[in-house]
C-alpha positions as CSV (number, residue, x, y, z in Angstrom):
1,M,25.7,47.8,-16.3
2,I,26.2,45.1,-18.9
3,K,27.6,47.7,-21.3
4,I,30.2,48.9,-18.8
5,F,31.0,45.3,-17.9
6,Y,31.4,44.3,-21.5
7,Y,33.7,47.2,-22.5
8,S,35.9,46.7,-19.4
9,L,36.3,43.0,-20.4
10,R,36.9,44.0,-24.0
11,Y,39.8,46.2,-23.3
12,L,41.2,44.8,-20.1
13,C,40.8,41.0,-20.6
14,P,43.3,39.5,-23.1
15,D,41.1,36.5,-23.7
16,F,38.0,37.8,-25.4
17,Q,36.2,34.4,-25.4
18,L,36.5,34.4,-21.6
19,A,34.9,37.8,-21.6
20,V,32.1,36.5,-23.7
21,K,31.5,33.6,-21.4
22,K,31.4,35.9,-18.4
23,L,29.0,38.1,-20.3
24,H,26.8,35.1,-21.0
25,K,26.8,34.3,-17.3
26,L,25.7,37.8,-16.5
27,I,22.8,37.6,-19.1
28,V,21.7,34.3,-17.6
29,A,21.7,35.8,-14.2
30,N,19.6,38.8,-15.4
31,Y,17.2,36.3,-17.0
32,L,16.7,33.9,-14.0
33,G,15.6,36.7,-11.6
34,P,12.6,37.8,-13.7
35,F,11.9,34.2,-14.6
36,V,11.6,33.1,-11.0
37,L,9.7,36.2,-10.0
38,T,7.1,36.0,-12.9
39,F,6.7,32.3,-12.5
40,F,5.7,32.5,-8.9
41,I,3.5,35.6,-9.6
42,V,1.7,33.8,-12.4
43,L,1.4,30.7,-10.3
44,F,0.0,32.7,-7.4
45,L,-2.6,34.3,-9.6
46,L,-3.7,30.9,-11.0
47,V,-3.9,29.4,-7.5
48,M,-6.1,32.4,-6.4
49,Q,-8.3,31.7,-9.4
50,F,-8.6,28.1,-8.4
51,L,-9.4,29.1,-4.8
52,W,-12.0,31.5,-6.0
53,K,-13.6,28.8,-8.1
54,Y,-13.9,26.3,-5.2
55,V,-14.4,28.8,-2.4
56,D,-18.0,27.7,-1.8
57,D,-16.8,24.1,-1.4
58,L,-14.2,25.1,1.2
59,V,-15.8,27.7,3.4
60,G,-17.9,26.6,6.4
61,K,-16.8,22.9,6.5
62,G,-14.4,23.2,9.4
63,L,-11.4,21.9,7.3
64,E,-8.1,21.7,9.2
65,L,-5.3,24.0,8.0
66,H,-3.1,21.2,6.8
67,I,-5.9,19.9,4.6
68,I,-6.2,23.3,2.9
69,A,-2.4,23.6,2.6
70,Q,-2.2,20.2,0.9
71,L,-4.9,21.1,-1.6
72,M,-3.2,24.4,-2.4
73,F,0.1,22.6,-2.9
74,Y,-1.3,20.0,-5.2
75,A,-3.3,22.7,-7.1
76,S,0.0,24.7,-7.5
77,A,1.7,21.6,-9.0
78,N,-1.3,21.1,-11.2
79,L,-1.1,24.6,-12.6
80,V,2.6,24.6,-13.4
81,P,2.1,23.6,-17.1
82,M,0.1,26.8,-17.5
83,A,2.3,29.1,-15.5
84,L,5.7,27.9,-17.0
85,P,5.2,29.0,-20.6
86,L,3.8,32.4,-19.6
87,A,6.7,32.9,-17.2
88,I,9.3,32.1,-19.9
89,L,7.6,34.4,-22.4
90,L,7.4,37.3,-19.9
91,A,10.9,36.8,-18.5
92,S,12.5,36.7,-22.0
93,I,10.6,39.9,-23.0
94,M,11.7,41.6,-19.7
95,T,15.3,40.6,-20.0
96,F,15.9,41.7,-23.6
97,G,13.6,44.7,-23.1
98,N,15.8,45.9,-20.3
99,L,18.9,45.4,-22.4
100,G,17.4,47.3,-25.2
101,E,16.0,50.1,-23.0
102,H,19.5,50.8,-21.5
103,Y,21.2,50.6,-25.0
104,E,23.2,47.6,-23.9
105,L,22.1,45.6,-26.9
106,V,23.3,48.4,-29.1
107,A,26.7,48.3,-27.4
108,L,27.0,44.6,-27.8
109,K,26.0,44.6,-31.5
110,S,28.3,47.4,-32.2
111,S,31.2,45.3,-30.8
112,G,30.5,42.6,-33.3
113,I,28.3,40.3,-31.2
114,S,25.2,39.2,-33.0
115,L,21.8,38.8,-31.4
116,Q,22.0,35.1,-31.9
117,R,25.2,35.0,-29.9
118,I,23.6,37.1,-27.2
119,M,20.6,34.8,-27.1
120,Y,22.7,31.6,-27.1
121,P,23.0,31.1,-23.3
122,L,19.3,31.7,-22.8
123,V,18.5,29.3,-25.6
124,I,20.4,26.6,-23.6
125,V,18.5,27.6,-20.5
126,A,15.2,27.4,-22.4
127,M,16.0,23.9,-23.7
128,L,17.0,22.7,-20.2
129,T,13.7,24.2,-19.0
130,S,11.9,22.3,-21.8
131,V,13.5,19.0,-20.7
132,A,12.6,19.7,-17.1
133,A,9.0,20.5,-18.2
134,F,8.7,17.2,-20.1
135,Y,10.0,15.3,-17.0
136,F,7.5,17.2,-14.8
137,S,4.5,16.6,-17.1
138,N,5.3,12.9,-17.5
139,N,6.3,12.0,-13.9
140,I,5.2,14.6,-11.4
141,W,2.1,16.2,-13.0
142,P,0.1,12.9,-13.1
143,V,0.8,12.2,-9.4
144,A,-0.1,15.8,-8.5
145,N,-3.3,15.5,-10.5
146,L,-4.2,12.3,-8.6
147,K,-3.6,13.8,-5.2
148,M,-5.4,17.0,-6.0
149,K,-8.5,15.4,-7.7
150,S,-9.0,12.8,-4.9
151,L,-8.5,15.4,-2.2
152,L,-10.8,17.9,-3.9
153,Y,-13.4,15.2,-4.3
154,D,-13.3,14.5,-0.5
155,V,-13.4,18.2,0.3
156,T,-16.4,19.0,-2.0
157,N,-18.4,16.0,-0.7
158,K,-17.7,16.8,3.0
159,K,-20.7,18.2,4.9
160,P,-20.6,21.7,6.2
161,A,-19.5,22.1,9.8
162,L,-22.1,21.8,12.5
163,E,-23.5,25.2,13.2
164,I,-27.0,25.5,14.7
165,K,-28.1,29.2,14.7
166,E,-30.9,30.9,16.6
167,K,-34.4,30.8,15.0
168,V,-33.2,28.9,12.0
169,F,-34.3,25.4,11.0
170,Y,-31.1,23.3,10.8
171,K,-31.2,20.3,8.5
172,G,-27.5,19.3,8.4
173,I,-28.1,16.1,10.5
174,D,-29.7,13.3,8.5
175,G,-33.2,12.5,9.8
176,Y,-33.6,15.5,12.0
177,V,-34.6,19.2,11.8
178,I,-33.6,21.3,14.8
179,R,-34.7,24.7,15.8
180,I,-33.6,26.7,18.8
181,G,-35.1,30.0,19.8
182,E,-32.2,31.4,21.8
183,K,-28.6,30.5,22.6
184,E,-26.7,31.9,25.5
185,K,-23.2,33.3,25.3
186,D,-21.6,30.1,26.6
187,G,-22.7,28.4,23.3
188,Q,-24.2,25.4,25.2
189,T,-27.3,26.6,27.1
190,I,-30.2,26.9,24.7
191,H,-33.9,27.8,25.0
192,D,-37.2,27.1,23.1
193,I,-36.0,23.9,21.5
194,T,-37.9,22.1,18.7
195,I,-36.7,18.8,17.2
196,Y,-38.4,17.1,14.3
197,D,-37.6,13.4,13.8
198,H,-37.8,12.3,10.1
199,K,-35.9,9.0,10.4
200,K,-39.0,7.1,9.2
201,D,-39.4,9.3,6.1
202,K,-43.1,9.9,6.9
203,G,-43.0,13.6,7.5
204,N,-43.4,15.3,10.9
205,V,-44.7,12.2,12.7
206,K,-42.5,12.8,15.8
207,V,-41.8,16.2,17.3
208,M,-40.1,17.1,20.6
209,K,-40.3,20.5,22.3
210,A,-38.6,21.7,25.4
211,E,-38.3,25.0,27.3
212,H,-34.5,24.9,27.7
213,G,-31.6,22.5,27.6
214,K,-27.9,22.1,27.0
215,M,-26.0,21.3,23.8
216,Q,-22.5,19.9,23.8
217,M,-20.2,17.6,21.9
218,S,-19.0,14.2,23.2
219,A,-15.4,13.8,24.2
220,D,-14.4,12.1,20.9
221,E,-16.6,14.6,18.9
222,R,-18.5,11.8,17.3
223,Y,-21.8,12.7,18.8
224,L,-23.8,15.9,19.5
225,I,-25.6,15.5,22.9
226,I,-28.6,17.7,23.5
227,T,-30.2,17.5,27.0
228,L,-33.8,18.6,27.0
229,K,-35.6,19.8,30.1
230,N,-39.3,20.5,30.8
231,G,-40.5,19.3,27.4
232,R,-43.2,17.3,25.6
233,S,-43.1,14.7,22.9
234,Y,-45.7,14.2,20.1
235,E,-45.7,11.1,17.9
236,E,-48.2,9.8,15.4
237,L,-48.4,6.0,15.8
238,D,-48.7,3.6,12.9
239,S,-52.0,1.6,13.0
240,D,-53.5,-0.9,10.6
241,N,-57.0,0.2,11.6
242,R,-56.5,3.9,11.0
243,T,-58.5,5.6,8.3
244,K,-57.0,8.1,5.9
245,D,-57.7,11.1,8.1
246,N,-57.5,9.4,11.5
247,F,-54.0,9.0,13.0
248,P,-53.4,7.8,16.6
249,L,-51.4,10.3,18.6
250,F,-49.1,9.6,21.5
251,R,-48.2,12.5,23.8
252,S,-45.8,12.4,26.7
253,K,-44.3,14.9,29.1
254,F,-40.7,14.7,30.5
255,K,-38.6,16.7,32.9
256,E,-35.3,15.7,31.3
257,D,-34.4,13.7,28.1
258,V,-31.1,13.2,26.4
259,I,-30.7,12.8,22.6
260,R,-27.5,11.7,20.9
261,F,-27.0,12.7,17.3
262,D,-24.4,10.7,15.2
263,L,-21.9,13.1,13.6
264,S,-19.8,10.5,11.7
265,D,-21.0,12.0,8.4
266,F,-19.3,15.3,9.4
267,A,-15.9,13.7,9.7
268,F,-13.4,14.3,6.9
269,M,-12.8,10.9,5.3
270,R,-10.3,10.2,2.6
271,T,-11.3,8.3,-0.5
272,D,-9.1,5.5,-1.9
273,E,-6.9,7.1,-4.6
274,G,-7.1,3.9,-6.6
275,L,-10.6,5.0,-7.7
276,F,-9.0,7.9,-9.7
277,K,-5.8,6.4,-10.9
278,D,-7.2,5.2,-14.3
279,H,-8.2,8.7,-15.3
280,H,-6.4,10.0,-18.4
281,Q,-4.9,13.0,-16.5
282,M,-3.3,10.6,-13.9
283,L,-1.2,8.6,-16.4
284,N,2.3,8.9,-17.8
285,L,3.3,8.2,-21.4
286,S,3.7,4.4,-21.1
287,Q,0.4,4.1,-19.2
288,L,-1.4,6.2,-21.7
289,E,0.0,4.1,-24.6
290,A,-1.1,0.9,-22.9
291,S,-4.5,2.3,-22.1
292,I,-5.0,3.5,-25.7
293,D,-4.1,0.1,-27.1
294,T,-6.5,-1.6,-24.7
295,M,-9.4,0.7,-25.6
296,H,-8.7,0.1,-29.4
297,M,-8.8,-3.6,-28.8
298,K,-12.0,-3.5,-26.9
299,A,-13.7,-1.3,-29.5
300,K,-12.6,-3.7,-32.3
301,K,-14.0,-6.6,-30.3
302,R,-17.3,-4.8,-29.8
303,K,-17.6,-4.2,-33.5
304,G,-17.2,-8.0,-34.1
305,D,-19.9,-8.6,-31.5
306,L,-22.3,-6.6,-33.6
307,A,-22.0,-9.0,-36.5
308,K,-22.5,-12.0,-34.3
309,H,-25.5,-10.4,-32.6
310,L,-27.2,-9.7,-35.9
311,Y,-26.5,-13.3,-37.1
312,N,-27.9,-14.7,-33.8
313,K,-31.0,-12.6,-34.3
314,M,-31.8,-14.5,-37.5
315,L,-31.5,-17.9,-36.0
316,P,-34.9,-17.9,-34.1
317,L,-36.7,-16.8,-37.3
318,R,-35.0,-19.5,-39.4
319,D,-35.5,-22.3,-36.8
320,T,-39.2,-21.6,-36.0
321,L,-40.4,-21.6,-39.6
322,T,-41.2,-24.6,-41.8
323,I,-39.9,-23.5,-45.1
324,P,-41.4,-25.5,-48.0
325,K,-39.4,-26.4,-51.0
326,P,-39.5,-23.8,-53.7
327,M,-41.6,-24.5,-56.7
328,G,-39.4,-24.5,-59.8
329,N,-36.2,-22.7,-59.8
330,N,-37.5,-19.4,-58.6
331,D,-36.6,-19.1,-54.9
332,S,-36.5,-15.3,-54.5
333,G,-38.8,-12.3,-54.7
334,S,-42.6,-12.3,-54.1
335,D,-43.1,-15.7,-55.6
336,W,-40.9,-17.2,-52.8
337,F,-42.8,-15.4,-50.1
338,N,-46.2,-16.5,-51.6
339,Q,-45.2,-20.2,-51.0
340,F,-45.9,-19.8,-47.3
341,S,-49.3,-20.1,-45.6
342,K,-51.0,-17.1,-44.2
343,A,-50.1,-18.0,-40.6
344,D,-46.4,-18.4,-41.6
345,K,-46.5,-15.1,-43.5
346,L,-47.8,-13.3,-40.4
347,K,-45.2,-15.0,-38.3
348,I,-42.5,-14.0,-40.7
349,I,-43.7,-10.4,-40.7
350,E,-44.1,-10.2,-36.9
351,S,-40.7,-11.8,-36.3
352,S,-39.0,-9.5,-38.8
353,M,-40.5,-6.4,-37.3
354,N,-39.5,-7.4,-33.8
355,M,-36.0,-8.3,-35.0
356,T,-35.6,-5.0,-36.8
357,R,-36.9,-3.0,-33.8
358,N,-34.5,-4.8,-31.4
359,T,-31.6,-4.5,-33.8
360,R,-32.2,-0.8,-34.2
361,H,-32.2,-0.2,-30.5
362,Y,-29.1,-2.4,-30.1
363,V,-27.2,-0.6,-32.9
364,S,-28.2,2.8,-31.4
365,A,-27.0,1.8,-28.0
366,L,-23.8,0.4,-29.5
367,G,-23.3,3.6,-31.5
368,N,-23.5,5.6,-28.3
369,E,-21.0,3.2,-26.7
370,F,-18.6,3.6,-29.7
371,E,-18.9,7.4,-29.5
372,S,-18.1,7.3,-25.8
373,K,-15.1,5.1,-26.4
374,R,-13.9,7.3,-29.2
375,K,-14.1,10.4,-26.9
376,S,-12.2,8.5,-24.2
377,I,-9.5,7.5,-26.7
378,A,-9.3,11.1,-27.9
379,R,-8.8,12.4,-24.3
380,H,-6.1,9.9,-23.7
381,E,-4.3,10.9,-27.0
382,I,-4.7,14.6,-26.0
383,E,-2.9,13.9,-22.8
384,W,-0.2,11.9,-24.6
385,H,0.5,14.8,-26.9
386,R,0.3,17.3,-24.1
387,K,3.5,15.9,-22.6
388,F,5.4,17.1,-25.6
389,T,3.5,20.3,-26.5
390,L,4.3,21.8,-23.1
391,S,8.1,21.3,-23.7
392,I,8.0,22.6,-27.2
393,A,5.8,25.6,-26.1
394,C,8.6,26.7,-23.7
395,I,11.1,27.0,-26.6
396,V,8.6,28.6,-29.1
397,L,7.5,31.2,-26.6
398,F,11.1,32.0,-25.7
399,F,11.8,32.7,-29.4
400,I,8.8,35.0,-29.4
401,G,9.7,36.8,-26.2
402,A,13.4,37.3,-26.6
403,P,13.3,39.0,-30.0
404,L,10.2,40.9,-29.1
405,G,11.9,42.3,-26.1
406,A,14.8,43.4,-28.2
407,I,12.4,45.1,-30.6
408,I,10.1,46.9,-28.2
409,R,13.1,47.9,-25.9
410,K,11.0,48.2,-22.8
411,G,11.6,46.4,-19.6
412,G,9.8,46.2,-16.3
413,L,6.2,44.9,-15.7
414,G,4.4,47.4,-18.0
415,L,4.3,46.8,-21.7
416,P,6.0,43.4,-21.5
417,V,3.2,42.1,-19.4
418,V,0.6,43.3,-21.9
419,V,2.4,41.8,-24.9
420,S,3.0,38.5,-23.0
421,I,-0.6,38.1,-22.1
422,I,-1.7,38.7,-25.7
423,F,0.6,36.0,-27.1
424,F,-0.2,33.6,-24.2
425,L,-3.9,34.1,-24.8
426,I,-3.4,33.3,-28.5
427,F,-1.5,30.2,-27.6
428,H,-4.0,29.1,-24.9
429,V,-7.1,29.8,-27.0
430,L,-5.7,27.9,-30.0
431,S,-4.9,25.0,-27.6
432,I,-8.4,24.9,-26.2
433,I,-9.9,25.1,-29.7
434,G,-7.7,22.2,-30.9
435,E,-8.7,20.0,-27.9
436,K,-12.4,20.7,-28.5
437,L,-12.2,19.8,-32.1
438,I,-10.3,16.6,-31.2
439,T,-13.0,15.6,-28.7
440,Q,-15.7,16.2,-31.3
441,G,-13.9,14.1,-33.8
442,A,-13.4,16.9,-36.3
443,I,-9.6,16.7,-36.5
444,E,-6.9,14.2,-35.6
445,P,-5.2,14.5,-32.2
446,Y,-1.7,15.1,-33.6
447,F,-3.0,18.1,-35.6
448,G,-5.3,19.6,-32.9
449,M,-2.6,19.5,-30.2
450,W,0.1,21.0,-32.3
451,I,-2.0,23.7,-34.0
452,A,-1.0,26.4,-31.4
453,T,2.7,25.6,-31.8
454,A,2.4,25.5,-35.6
455,C,0.8,28.9,-35.6
456,L,3.2,30.6,-33.2
457,S,6.5,29.1,-34.6
458,P,6.4,31.3,-37.8
459,I,5.8,34.3,-35.6
460,G,8.9,33.4,-33.5
461,I,11.0,33.0,-36.7
462,F,9.7,36.3,-38.1
463,L,10.4,38.2,-34.9
464,T,13.8,36.7,-34.6
465,Y,14.6,37.8,-38.1
466,K,13.3,41.3,-37.5
467,A,15.3,41.6,-34.2
468,T,18.5,40.4,-35.9
469,T,18.1,43.1,-38.7
470,D,17.4,45.8,-36.1
471,S,13.9,46.3,-37.4
472,A,11.8,49.1,-35.8
473,L,8.7,46.9,-36.0
474,L,7.0,48.1,-32.8
475,Q,8.5,51.5,-32.4
476,A,5.9,54.3,-32.5
477,E,8.4,56.8,-34.0
478,S,8.8,54.7,-37.2
479,Y,5.0,54.6,-37.8
480,T,4.7,58.2,-37.0
481,R,7.4,59.1,-39.5
482,F,5.7,56.9,-42.1
483,F,2.3,58.5,-41.7
484,K,3.9,62.0,-41.7
485,S,5.7,61.2,-45.0
486,I,2.3,60.1,-46.4
487,I,0.6,63.2,-45.2
488,G,3.5,65.3,-46.6
489,L,3.2,63.6,-50.0
490,F,-0.5,64.5,-50.2
491,K,0.2,68.1,-49.2
492,M,2.9,68.4,-51.8
493,K,0.5,67.0,-54.5
494,S,-2.3,69.4,-53.4
495,T,0.2,72.3,-53.5
496,V,1.4,71.4,-57.0
497,S,-2.2,71.0,-58.3
498,A,-3.2,74.4,-56.8
499,A,-0.2,76.1,-58.4
500,N,-1.2,74.6,-61.8
């Protein structure tokens, strides 16, 4: 279609630049369709992976539909930084693969339009996408993280919905264990009821049994009301005079008794989001910079406290000893220590050992604290660099996908998907390795966060060069011809040697 459109513009339009502009618009239109499609497909798959990961925390808790919808929406926003680069890579491969498959790239190049000129409008689109990605990661992504993490915390900590099954000991209500033998179809009439009261944390000291009864919720659903009929109550009473194996027992019989169970713990309660706002994933660039500076200042102050602590540990030893004047000019070594009495020597040795032991524990604890602070600073610096790496990754992956699509000349969702996943996995694995090494303190944050971009950028440059020079890099026919020529060369040599 682009080929026909181009030639018609070439020969019918007097202004060739106008024709090229219209051609660029058509290329952009062909790119935006696969980009939007692949973006939402990838995002959907990532959200399904998120849902599968937390399905055990969502099922059986009686969550309302709007709560689950909010969680999925915030999770989708949280996964955009992972879906966007893959969508750009896949869409660029599909776009130029379609152009190459239908020989439209050949027609455009034969008319004097270079690949760089063809890629020009999509480069602008990729840069605009990169700017939008930076704005998203700096302003929207922290808020989405805050909303998702706080909501996910509330969902995972919510108790499962109240569901008392037949012939099963139900322990969902704090302080009670309930067992019912049979439940009628109305869901309220129950038979063979046993209730264990554990509110005193002393075991089965109080048990209630009834032949039948009725189970229903209160009007505000804050209480579960169980009406027991024709039952008995057994309770072991506390007594100061009881022996180890002798417990007073109180038994009673009733025709009807009503028990109310508080269900306030089953209600879905929202946690204050302010408890999560200081997390490194909930901060923008300015907040990350301020937090990093604050942590550096606190770490420097703690290092100064170490010297003061060691100095203060020496004061008790110095103040409690009566140090005689040294004899002669020798005030060091064993001669100096021998000037003290035996009691003072023992006191010096004991105090020194205690001081050394305490100092070792203090330094060990302080070392763990410094290591924790270093990891926290590293995580903040990782998030600071991530704001930029996402944007640059969009451009780098585009310059890999566009020339790669022109080389492989295959469109659709077949080979482009496979190639895109391979390159994205390389990018993602390198990013994870870099983050792990930063957290362990093996490399600097600026190196670890940019290692994936640094490794893929030369590949993008190489592929762009190969696509510009019409290289048959990934065409099976070129490799087949190469191996056939090698085989033919060996056959020729063998024939010549046999003739000789």
